[in-house]
N, C-alpha and C positions, 0 to 999 in steps of 0.2 A: 874681306868683309866690306868691300867698298859699296855693295848694294844696300847696306843698312843705312837708315836715317838716324844719325847720332844727335842726341839732344843734350845740351849743356846744362849742368846743374844751375839752378837759380841762385845758389849761394856762391858761385864763382864770380870772379871779377869780370867786368864787362869789356875791359880793354884787351887788345890782341896780345897773345903771348902769355896770358895768365893761366897757370896750371889749374885744371879742374877735372872733375869726374864727368864722363859722358855716358849716357845710357841709350840703348837701341833695342827695339822689339824685333825679335827674329820670328822664324816660322813657328807656328803653334804656340806653345807655352814657354818659349826660350827667350830669356833676356840677356843682353850683353852689356858689359861694363868695360870702360877703358879709361886710362889717364891721358889727358890731352897732350902731355909732353912726350909720351911714348905710345902713339896710337896703334902700333903694330902688335902690342900685347893686349889681349882681351881676356875677360873672364866670362864664362857663360853659365847660366843657372836657370832654374825654373822660376816662374813668377812667385809661387808660394815660398820658396826658399829665400828669394830676394826680399819679399815682404817681411818674413820672419827676422831676417838680418837687420833690416832697416828699423823695425819696431824695437828690436833689442838694443840697437845703437842709440835710438832716441830715448830709451828708458835708462840709459847709462850702464848697461850691463858689461860694457867693455872699457869703462873709464879707468879701471885698475891697470890696464895695459899701457897707459900713457904716463 
């Protein structure tokens, strides 16, 4: 997936080596996520599913898991 343009989360540290979530837009409606400390592992999903997940996380729907 080296052809993808990975974007670092704005909530991640700015110094080199800080772990963060990165996001890339793929072909059509596909979005890719990866953790910066293990970039060989990616998760791919649709824009709508990613949006639903992010809205749910922001609303605290997964807080009971921590």
